[in-house]
KOLGU-978221 format. One record per residue (C-alpha): x, y, z. Coordinates in nm, 2 decimals. Example, Ala and Ser with C-alpha at 12.3 -4.5 7.8 and 13.67 -1.06 7.14 Angstrom:
2
{{1.23, -0.45, 0.78}}
{{1.37, -0.11, 0.71}}
***
This chain:
279
{{0.00, 0.01, -0.01}}
{{0.09, 0.40, -0.09}}
{{0.09, 0.65, 0.20}}
{{-0.25, 0.75, 0.06}}
{{-0.42, 0.42, 0.07}}
{{-0.29, 0.36, 0.42}}
{{-0.43, 0.66, 0.53}}
{{-0.74, 0.59, 0.36}}
{{-0.76, 0.19, 0.55}}
{{-0.69, 0.37, 0.87}}
{{-0.97, 0.63, 0.85}}
{{-1.21, 0.36, 0.73}}
{{-1.16, 0.18, 1.06}}
{{-1.18, 0.45, 1.28}}
{{-1.47, 0.50, 1.08}}
{{-1.65, 0.14, 1.17}}
{{-1.52, 0.20, 1.48}}
{{-1.65, 0.48, 1.59}}
{{-2.01, 0.36, 1.44}}
{{-1.95, 0.05, 1.70}}
{{-1.90, 0.26, 1.97}}
{{-2.20, 0.52, 1.91}}
{{-2.44, 0.33, 2.08}}
{{-2.24, 0.19, 2.34}}
{{-2.20, 0.56, 2.45}}
{{-2.54, 0.63, 2.43}}
{{-2.62, 0.38, 2.67}}
{{-2.30, 0.46, 2.90}}
{{-2.47, 0.82, 2.90}}
{{-2.80, 0.70, 2.98}}
{{-2.62, 0.50, 3.30}}
{{-2.39, 0.78, 3.41}}
{{-2.65, 1.12, 3.31}}
{{-2.88, 0.99, 3.64}}
{{-2.55, 0.92, 3.86}}
{{-2.48, 1.25, 3.86}}
{{-2.81, 1.38, 3.93}}
{{-2.82, 1.17, 4.24}}
{{-2.46, 1.23, 4.34}}
{{-2.57, 1.66, 4.35}}
{{-2.92, 1.60, 4.48}}
{{-2.98, 1.29, 4.65}}
{{-3.19, 1.01, 4.49}}
{{-3.51, 1.11, 4.53}}
{{-3.44, 1.49, 4.38}}
{{-3.24, 1.40, 4.13}}
{{-3.40, 1.10, 4.00}}
{{-3.76, 1.37, 3.95}}
{{-3.48, 1.63, 3.80}}
{{-3.32, 1.36, 3.57}}
{{-3.73, 1.22, 3.44}}
{{-3.83, 1.56, 3.41}}
{{-3.54, 1.65, 3.21}}
{{-3.51, 1.28, 2.99}}
{{-3.85, 1.15, 3.00}}
{{-4.15, 1.20, 2.75}}
{{-3.98, 1.51, 2.64}}
{{-4.05, 1.71, 2.35}}
{{-3.84, 1.95, 2.17}}
{{-3.90, 2.32, 2.34}}
{{-4.13, 2.22, 2.58}}
{{-4.08, 2.44, 2.88}}
{{-4.08, 2.29, 3.19}}
{{-4.09, 2.41, 3.56}}
{{-3.84, 2.28, 3.85}}
{{-3.68, 2.34, 4.13}}
{{-3.33, 2.30, 4.27}}
{{-3.19, 2.25, 4.61}}
{{-3.08, 2.60, 4.79}}
{{-3.29, 2.81, 4.53}}
{{-3.58, 2.93, 4.66}}
{{-3.74, 3.06, 4.30}}
{{-3.92, 2.82, 4.05}}
{{-3.64, 2.77, 3.74}}
{{-3.74, 2.68, 3.37}}
{{-3.63, 2.49, 3.07}}
{{-3.71, 2.39, 2.76}}
{{-3.69, 2.06, 2.71}}
{{-3.42, 1.89, 2.42}}
{{-3.29, 2.17, 2.38}}
{{-2.91, 2.30, 2.48}}
{{-3.05, 2.48, 2.78}}
{{-3.02, 2.11, 3.00}}
{{-2.64, 2.09, 2.94}}
{{-2.65, 2.45, 3.04}}
{{-2.85, 2.35, 3.37}}
{{-2.60, 2.04, 3.44}}
{{-2.33, 2.33, 3.38}}
{{-2.41, 2.58, 3.62}}
{{-2.64, 2.34, 3.93}}
{{-2.40, 1.96, 3.86}}
{{-2.10, 2.06, 3.74}}
{{-2.08, 2.44, 3.97}}
{{-1.92, 2.60, 3.65}}
{{-1.92, 2.92, 3.86}}
{{-1.84, 2.79, 4.18}}
{{-1.50, 2.96, 4.31}}
{{-1.39, 3.07, 4.63}}
{{-1.28, 3.46, 4.61}}
{{-1.10, 3.65, 4.85}}
{{-1.39, 3.91, 4.80}}
{{-1.72, 3.92, 4.80}}
{{-1.85, 4.10, 4.43}}
{{-2.12, 4.36, 4.46}}
{{-2.13, 4.40, 4.08}}
{{-2.18, 4.11, 3.82}}
{{-2.23, 4.12, 3.48}}
{{-2.35, 3.78, 3.31}}
{{-2.25, 3.85, 2.93}}
{{-2.40, 3.59, 2.68}}
{{-2.68, 3.48, 2.98}}
{{-2.80, 3.27, 2.79}}
{{-3.17, 3.19, 2.96}}
{{-3.06, 3.32, 3.28}}
{{-2.86, 3.02, 3.50}}
{{-2.58, 3.19, 3.57}}
{{-2.69, 3.50, 3.69}}
{{-2.95, 3.28, 3.93}}
{{-2.66, 3.15, 4.03}}
{{-2.48, 3.41, 4.07}}
{{-2.77, 3.61, 4.31}}
{{-2.82, 3.33, 4.51}}
{{-2.45, 3.36, 4.60}}
{{-2.43, 3.68, 4.62}}
{{-2.77, 3.82, 4.75}}
{{-2.59, 4.11, 4.85}}
{{-2.48, 4.19, 4.46}}
{{-2.61, 4.36, 4.20}}
{{-2.66, 4.15, 3.86}}
{{-2.74, 4.27, 3.45}}
{{-2.80, 3.96, 3.19}}
{{-2.78, 4.06, 2.90}}
{{-2.92, 3.81, 2.67}}
{{-2.97, 3.90, 2.27}}
{{-3.15, 3.61, 2.15}}
{{-3.57, 3.66, 2.23}}
{{-3.65, 3.29, 2.29}}
{{-3.36, 3.27, 2.53}}
{{-3.44, 3.65, 2.70}}
{{-3.83, 3.48, 2.76}}
{{-3.66, 3.21, 2.98}}
{{-3.40, 3.48, 3.14}}
{{-3.70, 3.69, 3.23}}
{{-3.90, 3.39, 3.35}}
{{-3.55, 3.21, 3.58}}
{{-3.52, 3.60, 3.74}}
{{-3.82, 3.78, 3.82}}
{{-3.81, 3.64, 4.22}}
{{-3.45, 3.74, 4.24}}
{{-3.52, 4.16, 4.31}}
{{-3.10, 4.18, 4.29}}
{{-3.11, 4.06, 3.92}}
{{-3.14, 4.30, 3.56}}
{{-3.19, 4.17, 3.26}}
{{-3.16, 4.32, 2.95}}
{{-3.22, 4.23, 2.60}}
{{-2.94, 4.34, 2.45}}
{{-2.58, 4.22, 2.32}}
{{-2.25, 4.31, 2.46}}
{{-1.97, 4.51, 2.14}}
{{-1.64, 4.71, 2.10}}
{{-1.94, 5.03, 2.08}}
{{-2.29, 5.10, 2.11}}
{{-2.43, 4.97, 1.80}}
{{-2.65, 4.78, 1.57}}
{{-2.65, 4.45, 1.60}}
{{-2.90, 4.14, 1.44}}
{{-2.81, 3.77, 1.51}}
{{-2.71, 3.56, 1.21}}
{{-2.73, 3.24, 1.30}}
{{-3.11, 3.21, 1.47}}
{{-3.11, 2.82, 1.35}}
{{-2.85, 2.72, 1.47}}
{{-2.84, 2.58, 1.87}}
{{-3.01, 2.82, 2.21}}
{{-2.64, 2.87, 2.31}}
{{-2.45, 2.93, 1.99}}
{{-2.65, 3.23, 1.85}}
{{-2.36, 3.45, 1.68}}
{{-2.43, 3.86, 1.61}}
{{-2.29, 4.08, 1.33}}
{{-2.30, 4.46, 1.31}}
{{-2.63, 4.63, 1.06}}
{{-2.84, 4.91, 1.04}}
{{-3.09, 4.99, 1.28}}
{{-3.39, 4.95, 1.05}}
{{-3.29, 4.60, 0.94}}
{{-3.49, 4.35, 1.04}}
{{-3.43, 4.21, 1.35}}
{{-3.21, 4.51, 1.48}}
{{-3.11, 4.53, 1.82}}
{{-2.97, 4.78, 1.99}}
{{-2.59, 4.67, 2.14}}
{{-2.39, 4.84, 2.49}}
{{-1.99, 4.84, 2.52}}
{{-1.90, 4.69, 2.85}}
{{-1.86, 5.03, 2.97}}
{{-2.16, 5.17, 2.86}}
{{-2.35, 4.89, 3.05}}
{{-2.10, 5.02, 3.39}}
{{-2.27, 5.38, 3.32}}
{{-2.58, 5.30, 3.30}}
{{-2.59, 5.09, 3.57}}
{{-2.40, 5.36, 3.78}}
{{-2.12, 5.13, 3.92}}
{{-1.73, 5.27, 3.92}}
{{-1.57, 4.94, 3.90}}
{{-1.72, 4.51, 3.80}}
{{-1.66, 4.27, 4.05}}
{{-1.71, 4.02, 3.87}}
{{-1.75, 3.97, 3.46}}
{{-1.87, 3.68, 3.35}}
{{-1.80, 3.66, 2.88}}
{{-1.98, 3.35, 2.74}}
{{-2.06, 3.60, 2.39}}
{{-1.96, 3.32, 2.08}}
{{-1.69, 3.51, 1.90}}
{{-1.81, 3.88, 1.97}}
{{-1.55, 3.87, 2.23}}
{{-1.30, 4.00, 1.86}}
{{-1.51, 4.29, 1.88}}
{{-1.49, 4.37, 2.27}}
{{-1.12, 4.35, 2.30}}
{{-1.05, 4.48, 1.96}}
{{-1.03, 4.83, 2.09}}
{{-1.19, 5.10, 2.36}}
{{-1.11, 4.83, 2.61}}
{{-0.87, 5.01, 2.85}}
{{-1.20, 5.24, 2.91}}
{{-1.33, 4.93, 3.14}}
{{-1.05, 4.68, 3.14}}
{{-0.90, 4.80, 3.45}}
{{-1.24, 4.82, 3.68}}
{{-1.31, 4.48, 3.62}}
{{-1.16, 4.29, 3.95}}
{{-1.24, 3.93, 3.82}}
{{-1.30, 3.82, 3.46}}
{{-1.41, 3.48, 3.36}}
{{-1.44, 3.42, 2.94}}
{{-1.46, 3.15, 2.68}}
{{-1.29, 3.22, 2.42}}
{{-1.48, 3.10, 2.08}}
{{-1.13, 3.04, 1.80}}
{{-1.28, 2.84, 1.56}}
{{-1.56, 3.11, 1.55}}
{{-1.37, 3.37, 1.50}}
{{-1.00, 3.33, 1.48}}
{{-0.76, 3.52, 1.56}}
{{-0.99, 3.65, 1.88}}
{{-0.73, 3.46, 2.13}}
{{-0.47, 3.64, 2.01}}
{{-0.68, 3.95, 2.06}}
{{-0.76, 3.85, 2.41}}
{{-0.46, 3.80, 2.52}}
{{-0.29, 4.10, 2.38}}
{{-0.56, 4.34, 2.56}}
{{-0.48, 4.16, 2.91}}
{{-0.15, 4.13, 2.91}}
{{-0.11, 4.53, 2.91}}
{{-0.28, 4.49, 3.28}}
{{-0.18, 4.29, 3.59}}
{{-0.40, 4.00, 3.54}}
{{-0.27, 3.69, 3.64}}
{{-0.42, 3.39, 3.52}}
{{-0.62, 3.01, 3.57}}
{{-0.79, 2.79, 3.39}}
{{-1.11, 2.60, 3.42}}
{{-1.21, 2.38, 3.20}}
{{-1.34, 2.59, 2.84}}
{{-1.32, 2.91, 3.08}}
{{-1.00, 3.16, 3.20}}
{{-1.01, 3.30, 3.48}}
{{-0.86, 3.64, 3.52}}
{{-0.83, 3.89, 3.86}}
{{-0.68, 4.19, 3.87}}
{{-0.35, 4.22, 4.07}}
{{-0.48, 4.60, 4.10}}
{{-0.78, 4.51, 4.24}}
{{-0.78, 4.30, 4.46}}
***
C-alpha cells in the first residue's frame, strides 16, 4: 500500500469503530447521567429532575423545576441546549469558586436562559447582577428564571466593542450558540448593543467585581478597541474564547489583558483572570 491508501484504510477502520461505539456511548450516557443527578441532589430529588428533563420529552417544551438551595422555581426547554446549560451551572458548578472578596457588581454577558445569573444572585444576595442576552427566545426564559430575584436586572441586548446595532446571524443554531453581527438600525431583527463601558455607566457602577463573558466570538470585537476604558475596572474576568468561530480572537484577547496586572488560571473551557491591582 502507498501512504494515501494506508491513510484511507486507517480512516475506514476508525469510521467503523466509531459507528460500533456510538450505541454503546449512548447507553453509557444514559447510565451515568442519572448518577450525576443523584450524586448532586440525592436519590429522590436527583431522579425527579433527571426524569423531568429526559422522560416524555418534547422539543422546546418548557418545564419548571426546583433546585435545592434556590427558593424560586426555574424553567428550561426540553431537548435543547438548556439542559446541558443546567448541568454546567448546577451539576458541575461551573462558576463555583472561592474569592478573596464578596462581589457587589456582576455582569453576566451571554446570559442564555439566565441560569448563571440565578447562580450569582443566589450565592451573592447583596450583589447587583446584570444579565445581558440578545436572543428573544432565550430572553423570555431569562425573564422567567430571574423574576423572583430582585437583585437581577435583565437586559435584552448584546455586549459589543461600542454602542451599535446588531442582529443574530445564525438564528437556526442551538440556543447557546447564537452569533451576532453589525447591521443598520432599520434592518429586520436589529437590536441595540452596548459596550461594557456603557453598561457600567447605565448601572451607576464604578467598577465590575465579576465579569462573565460567554459571547460566542464577539470577544474579538469587544477586545479589539476601547477596552482601555473599562478593562482596568474589572476585578475578576471569566471568559470562554471561541477561536473556531472567530479565528484570531485568542490573540486579540491576550494582547488586551496583557496590558494589565491580571493573573490567569484555567478551569475547563473558562479562562479566569484576577486583577491584582484591584484585589
